[in-house]
N, C-alpha and C positions, 0 to 999 in steps of 0.2 A: 182643598185637597182631602176630600173625604171619599173613601171607597164606596161604590154603589152597594156592595154586598159585604156584610160583616164577617162572613166565612166563605172561603174558596170552595168550589166544587170538590176539589181533591180532599179538602178538610172534612166536608160533609161525608165523603166516602169513608174516610178513616173513622169518623164518628160512628157511622153505621156498622163498621167492621168490629167495633167493640163487642157487639152481640155475638160475634163468631168466635170469640176467645173461649178456649176450653177450660172447664172447671176442673181443678185438681188440687193437690196438696199445697200449692202456693197461697191459697186464699183461706184465711182463718175462718172457722166456724161454719163453712158451707157443708151441706149434707154429704157424708161420705158416699152415699149411693148415687150422688149426682156426678161423680167423677166421669169425665169423658163427654158429658153433655156440653153444649155450648151455653154461654151465659144467656143468650136469647131463648134457647129451648127451656132452660131452667126457669127463667122468668115467666114463660108462657104456662108453666105448670101451676103458677100462683099458689105456691106452697104456703102453709101457715108457719110463722116464725117459731111457734111453740110446739107444734105437733108434726112439722114437716121434715124432721131429721136434722135440723141445725144443732150444732154442738155449742156448748158454752166455754168461754164467754163469747158473746156475739153483740156487735154494735148495730143498732137499728137507727134509721133515719126516717122520721115521720113524713110520709108523702103529703099529708094535708098541711103540716106546718111549713114545709119547704115551699109549697105552692102559695100559701098565705104570705110568707115573707118576701118572696119574689114579687108578688103583686103589690105589696105595701110600698116597697122602695121604688118600684116603677111609678106608682102614683105620686109618691112624695117628690121624686125628681121632677116629674112633669109639673106638679103644682107650683114648684119653686123655680122653674126655669133653669134647671140644672141638667147638664150632660152627666153621664154616669159611666165610669170605668171601674167597676168593682175589682178589688184586689184579689187576684186569683190565687195568691199564696195560701189563702184560707183553706180552700178545698182541693186545689190542683186537679179538678175534675172537668174534663172536656164536656161531659154531659151537662153539668151545671153551668159551665160557661155558655153553652148553646142556649140553655134556658134563659140566662141573663141577657144574652144578645137578642133573643126573641122578645124579651120584655123591654127592648129599647135601649140597651146599654150601648154607649158610643164605642167601647172597646173593653179590653181587660188589662188591668194593671199587673205588673210583675215587679220583682225585687232583684232577681239575679238572672244571669244568662241562661241557666238551665231551664228556668220557668219559661222564658221567652221561646226557647227551642220547643218545649212541649206545646206551647200555644200555636206556633207555626206548623208543627206536625199535624195539628187539627184545624189548620186553615184560618186562624184568627188574623184578621186584616188590620186591626188597629191595636197596637201595644204601647202602653205607657209604662216605662221602666222607672220606678221611683228610687233611683240611685244613680250616682255617677258611674259610667261604664268605661273603665280604663284597661280592661284585659285585652291585649292585642289579638288573641285567638278569637275571642268572642266578637270583637269588632270586625275581624276578617269575615267571620260567619255572617254578621249583620250586613256587611257590604255586599256579600253574595246574595242574600235575601232581597235586598233593595234592588239589585240589578236584575234579578230573576222575575220580580213581580212589581210592575209600576204602580199597582194599586195598593201595595203594602205601605202602611203608615206606621212609623216608629218614632217615639219621642222619649227622651231620657233627661235626667237631671245633669246639670253641671254646677259645681260649687267651689271650684278652685281654678286658678290660672294653670297650675301644673296639670290638673286633670284635662283641661282643654288641650294643652300641649301634647299629652299622651294620646288623646283621642285623635287629634289631627295627624300625628306621626303614624299611628297604626292605620288610619283610614287612607292616607296617601300611599302607604306601602301596599295596601290592599287594592289600590286603584278604584276606589269607590266611584260609582257612576253618578250618584246624586248625593247632596249633602244630607247629613243626619240632623233631624230636628232636635233642638235642645231647649230646655227651660232652665233658667237660673233658680237654684234653690235658696230661698231665704231661711236661714236657721231660726229656730224658735226661741233662741235666747242663749245667754252664757250658760254653759253646763248642759245644754240640750244635746241632741244627737247631731246629725249631719247638717250641712248648709252653711253658706257664707254668713258671717255673723252680723255684718253691718251693710247698710245700703251702699256705702263706698266700696266695700268688698264685692258686692253684687255687680256694681258698675265695672269694676276691674275685670271680673269674669266675663261680663258682656262684651267689653272691649276686646278681650282675648278671642272670644268667639268670632267677632267681626273681622279679626285679622286672618282668619283661616278661610280656605275655600271648601272645606269639608264639613263644616257645621253651619246650621242656620238657627238663629235665635227666634223662637216662636212664642215665648211666654215666660211666666214666673210660677213658682210652685213652692210648696212646703207641707209640713205636717204639724198641725196645731196640737196634736196629742202629746207632743214633746215640750210644750210650753212649761217652764218650771213653775211649780206651785200653781198648777192650772186652776183657774176659776173662770166663770163666764166673762167677767170683765177683762181678765188678762188674755184670754183666748181671743176675744173680740179686738183687743188692742193690737195683738200680733196680726190678726187677719186684716185689719185696716192698714197696717204697714205693708202687707203683701199687695193689697189693692192700690195703695199709693205708689208702690214700686212699679207696678204695671203701667199706671198712668204716666209716671215720670219717664219710664223707658220709651213709651209711645211718643210722648212729647219730644223726646230727644231723637226720634227717628230710628231707634234701635231695632224695631220690628220691620224694617224695610225688607220687602220680599216675601213676607208672610201673608197668606190669604186670610188668616184668622189668628187671634191671640188666645193662647190657653192660659187661664188662671185657675190653678188647681190646688185643692186642699181636701181635707175631709176624711178622717178615720171613722171609726164606729162610735166614738164617744161624744163628738162635738159637731156633728153635721148640721144640727139646728143653728148653731152660731155661724157656720159657713153659709148656710142658706140665707140667713139674715144679713150678714155683712156683704155678701156678694151682690145683694140688691143695690149696694152703693157704688159698684163699679161704674165709672162714668163712660160715656160714649167715646170710643177710641177711633183711630183712623181706619181700622178694619174691624169686622165683627169679632165679638168675644165669645169664647167657649168657656163656660163656667163648669169646671170638671170636678165632680165629686168622686172619691175613690174608696168609699167604705166597702169592706168585704165580709166581715163577720156576720152580717145580717142574715145571710142565706140559711144558716143553721141556728143562729143566736145561741144562747146557752142558759144554764141554770145557775150561774154564779157571777163571774166578772162582768159580762156584758148585760146581764139582767139588772145589775146595779147601776151600770154606767150609761145605758142606752139613752139617747136624747128623748126618746118617746116617754120616758118618765117625766120629763119637763113639759113636753107638748103632747099630753095624752089624747088631746082632741084629734091629733093626726093619725092615731092608730096605735097598735101594740104588736111588737114582734112576739113570735112564739118559739120557745125552745124546741128544737127538732131532734136532738140526740137522746137516745136512751141506751145505756149499756146494760145488758142482761148478763148476770153471772150467777153461779150456782153455789149454794152452801155446801162445802165439802168437809167442814169440820165444825163441831159445836162442843168444844172442850169443857165449857162451863156455862152456867146460867147467865153470865154477863158477857160472854165472848163467843164470836163466831168468825169463821174465815170463808171467804168466797174465792172462786178460782179465776179471778181477774186481778191484774196488777199494773205496774208501770208500763208493761209492754202493750197494754190494751186501753188504758184510760189516761186522759189528760190529768196532770197533777202539778203543773208549774205555777198555777195561780190559786186554784182551790181544789180540795179533795172532792171526789164524787159525792153526790147527795143521794142517799137511799130514799126512794120515792114510793115504790110499790113492791109487794111480794106476791108471787104466783105460786100457789101450793104445788109441791111436788106430788101430792097425793091425788088431788082431784082437779087441778087447774084453776081453782077459784082465785080471784085477785082481790087483794085488800091493801089498804094504806100501810106503809112501812112505819107505823107508829112505834116509837121507842127504839128504833134501829138507827144507829149513827155510824158512819164510816170515820174511823180515827187514824187510818194510815194505809199506805200501800207498800208492799214489797214488790219484787220483780213480777211474781206470779200469784200474789195473794192480796186480797183486800181485808184489812183488819176492821172488824165490826164490833161495836159495843152495843149490848142490848139491855134495856131497862127491865125492871121486874114486870112480869106479865106479858112481855113481848113474845109473840108466837113466831118462832123461827126454828126450823129443823133442817137437818141434812137432807139435801135433795130439793129444797125450795129454790126457786129462781128469785133473785132480787133485781129489780129494775132501778137503775141509777141515772140521775142527771149529771151532766159533765160541764166543766169549764176549763180551758176556753176552746173555741172552735178550731183554731189553727193546729193545736196539739192534740186534738181528737181525731180529725181527718187523717193526720199523717201516720197514724199507727195501723191503718186499715187500707188494704189495696182494693177491696171489693166490699161495698157496704150495702146490705139489703135496704131497699126503700119500701117501707111498710105502711099499710093502711091501718086505720084505727082498730079494725077487727083482727089484726095480725097477718093479713094477707100480704105476701111479698110480691110487689108488682114489677120491680126492676132491681138492678144492681148498679151502684154508683162506683165507677172505676176511678182510682186516684193515681197520680204519678208524682211521687216525692223523691 
């Protein structure tokens, strides 16, 4: 039950239509003299980020790094026999979804109904919702989508008998024309996030699914990133429980009616363990789709994921490249030890790590140098607090380029993000929908 095309023709038309959106005050940092141009026309001008009229602060996404990261995960998934449904919550960008699908992604993962609606507006044909969906309004919408498009494939978690009851009630009320595919979520342990805690609990949820006519059990799933006190050994132990659960369910005939079994895990911190343990999935009565869901890779970062990426452990497989750089301007230099930039919590991720000052672009002559002796110490709503060491050259008017952490809370602060080549040329604008 796999659609022939990952995006509908109508979705492709909507995607192309993003270039027709008008540039105006809604979009931070874009050149004031571009007001009234379409996004496509502005992109065609190939303006320079530093001399083309952009205002600070401005978030830039490296075109070369994004392309590198897309290619690396495509190759990684192919090498390890994994299907790939990257988590779209990271970017919420239909343009990046399209790039991921072109790179062989099976579909796109969502977390909440709004995200799924955005995906469908841009024609995504396979959505994996990594949550139990019990909202009757959202389920009514889903029933309508399934009825309107026989090629649309939707899968979501179930982790409770009560959740199954609520889904069944809402779908029957909506008159769903075909069952909703579900996977039982195995929790990552006591004190972890969502998911049925024991195999017996999972079996009870599966039995509840079997008693409905509105749901179809097609697999098992979970999120190894929530394993308490995670270590390679503990993560592998949980993944082996997930694999064993799939085998036990299959032996018991719980996947009757499914044309493939989905076994899914894989955030951005442990996908090497997922790739390793999923090789242990035995032959089942129907083909198995080993589905990885990592999402942060598309932009990577200069903090949290730089430290956690599995490529630190398997460096022979490649290296992800941080793609974000936030440029802000020095607007105050009240002392030799302190400076303030005009970016803040409205512009930069700050939930995991503060921005990292990396380079300085002179406000006098445009020369670029390393941000030696320059450290970000805090963020206000609209200011970055900077400490400077003795001898650090920094003056009002200089631009400071900063690395960010983490991806999800970087994308969500910007509706239209310049895609920038290494020489500063802006080649496109990435639209987000949060």
